[in-house]
C-alpha positions as CSV (number, residue, x, y, z in Angstrom):
1,M,92.8,88.2,72.5
2,G,95.9,89.0,74.8
3,T,99.5,88.4,73.9
4,C,101.3,86.3,76.5
5,S,104.7,87.9,75.3
6,N,103.4,91.3,76.4
7,I,103.4,90.1,80.0
8,L,106.5,91.6,81.7
9,H,108.6,89.9,84.3
10,G,112.1,90.0,85.5
11,I,114.5,92.2,87.2
12,A,115.6,95.7,86.7
13,S,119.0,97.4,87.4
14,V,118.9,100.5,89.4
15,S,121.2,103.7,89.0
16,V,121.2,106.8,91.1
17,D,123.1,109.8,89.6
18,G,124.8,107.3,87.1
19,S,125.9,104.9,89.8
20,D,124.6,101.4,90.0
21,V,123.1,100.7,93.4
22,G,123.8,96.9,93.2
23,Y,121.3,94.2,94.1
24,T,117.8,95.3,95.1
25,E,115.1,93.3,96.9
26,G,111.4,93.2,95.7
27,G,112.0,94.9,92.4
28,V,111.2,98.5,91.5
29,E,107.7,100.2,91.7
30,I,107.0,103.3,89.7
31,E,103.7,105.0,90.3
32,K,102.1,108.0,88.4
33,G,99.0,109.2,90.3
34,F,96.8,112.3,89.8
35,E,93.8,114.1,91.4
36,V,90.9,115.6,89.6
37,F,88.4,118.1,89.8
38,E,84.9,117.1,88.9
39,K,82.7,119.6,87.0
40,L,79.4,119.0,88.6
41,V,76.2,120.8,87.7
42,D,72.6,120.6,89.0
43,Q,71.2,119.7,85.6
44,E,73.3,116.5,85.2
45,L,73.5,113.4,87.4
46,D,77.2,112.9,86.9
47,A,80.2,115.2,86.2
48,C,80.2,117.0,82.8
49,D,83.9,116.6,82.8
50,I,87.0,115.9,85.0
51,V,90.3,118.0,84.9
52,P,93.6,117.2,86.6
53,T,94.5,119.4,89.6
54,Q,97.6,117.6,90.8
55,Y,100.1,114.9,89.6
56,T,102.5,112.9,91.6
57,M,105.2,110.4,90.5
58,I,106.8,108.0,93.1
59,A,109.5,105.4,92.6
60,R,110.3,102.7,95.5
61,T,112.7,100.0,95.8
62,Q,114.8,98.4,98.5
63,F,118.7,98.4,98.4
64,A,119.9,94.9,99.1
65,E,123.5,96.2,99.3
66,A,123.9,98.1,102.6
67,T,126.8,100.2,101.3
68,L,127.7,103.6,102.7
69,E,126.8,105.0,99.3
70,N,123.3,103.6,99.4
71,L,122.7,104.8,102.9
72,K,123.8,108.2,102.0
73,I,121.1,108.1,99.2
74,A,118.3,106.7,101.3
75,W,119.0,108.8,104.4
76,N,119.6,112.2,102.6
77,E,123.0,112.6,104.1
78,P,124.8,115.7,103.3
79,S,128.4,114.8,103.9
80,S,130.8,112.9,101.5
81,I,132.0,109.5,102.6
82,V,135.7,110.0,103.9
83,T,138.3,107.4,103.7
84,T,140.9,107.6,106.6
85,V,144.1,105.7,106.0
86,G,145.2,103.8,109.2
87,P,145.9,101.7,110.7
88,P,143.0,101.1,111.2
89,S,141.6,102.4,108.0
90,F,137.9,103.8,108.1
91,R,135.4,104.8,105.4
92,T,133.0,107.3,107.3
93,L,129.5,108.7,106.4
94,N,128.6,111.2,109.1
95,L,125.1,111.3,110.1
96,G,123.5,114.7,110.4
97,Y,120.9,116.8,108.8
98,Q,120.4,119.8,106.4
99,Q,117.8,122.2,105.2
100,T,117.5,120.7,101.7
101,I,116.9,117.2,100.4
102,P,119.6,116.2,97.7
103,E,118.1,115.6,94.1
104,H,118.9,112.7,92.1
105,E,118.5,111.3,88.5
106,L,117.1,107.8,88.5
107,I,117.5,105.2,85.8
108,F,115.7,101.7,85.9
109,I,116.7,99.2,83.1
110,G,114.5,96.0,82.6
111,Y,113.1,94.5,79.6
112,S,110.1,95.5,77.2
113,P,107.5,93.0,76.0
114,A,109.5,92.7,72.6
115,G,112.6,91.6,74.4
116,L,114.3,95.0,74.1
117,Q,116.0,96.9,76.9
118,R,113.4,99.2,78.6
119,K,115.0,102.3,80.3
120,F,113.1,104.6,82.6
121,T,114.7,107.8,83.3
122,L,113.3,110.1,85.9
123,W,115.0,113.5,85.8
124,R,114.5,114.9,89.5
125,A,113.9,112.7,92.4
126,K,114.3,113.1,96.2
127,S,114.2,110.5,98.9
128,I,111.1,111.2,101.0
129,D,110.2,108.4,103.4
130,S,111.8,107.5,106.7
131,S,114.1,104.4,106.0
132,A,115.0,102.0,108.8
133,M,117.9,99.5,108.5
134,S,117.7,96.4,110.6
135,L,120.6,94.4,111.7
136,Q,119.2,90.9,112.6
137,K,120.8,87.4,113.0
138,T,118.6,85.7,110.7
139,E,117.5,88.2,108.0
140,K,119.4,90.1,105.3
141,V,119.7,93.9,105.6
142,V,117.7,96.0,103.1
143,I,117.4,99.6,102.9
144,P,113.9,100.6,101.7
145,V,113.8,104.0,99.8
146,T,111.0,105.9,98.3
147,F,111.7,108.7,95.8
148,R,109.3,111.6,95.1
149,C,109.7,112.5,91.5
150,L,109.5,116.3,90.7
151,P,108.9,118.0,87.3
152,D,111.8,119.4,85.3
153,V,110.1,122.6,84.1
154,S,113.1,123.2,81.6
155,K,111.6,120.1,79.7
156,I,108.4,120.3,77.5
157,E,105.2,119.5,79.4
158,A,105.0,115.9,77.9
159,E,108.5,114.8,79.4
160,R,108.7,116.8,82.5
161,Y,109.1,113.7,85.0
162,G,111.2,111.8,82.5
163,K,111.0,109.2,79.9
164,V,110.7,105.5,79.0
165,D,112.9,104.2,76.0
166,D,112.8,100.6,74.5
167,Y,116.0,100.0,72.7
168,T,118.5,97.3,71.4
């Protein structure tokens, strides 16, 4: 028989490189996928075994706060945000491109079934998808962002993507 208290719901906070990104829309989705090779032989009707050939880990969210800092993360902007003292005063994020994609550490904190804090830490993540920002009269602005998580080969194999901690 199932246990209702093990069904998770609720929000999570999102931090990128140790800075909280503020409000999000639609929560956080973390996906771990893999591809396998099937060992097929003539003498069997099904595979004798399957072995993994590739793993992927993806994290998705939508930033509901359209700050320059969040745009910089989602759009992989290489430049720093510059403040110019006026009048008028400006905060500027230059839009450009670079040959490399910035790498980030991601932390998502929500709740575990036991009511403890559940903290997902993903060591290496890069924003990988196109991200549009729409300015509309009757809609709030959200910045969708998809991160491709990469293994940290300096860690032991069991924790190369990151870890999940339940704590008080």
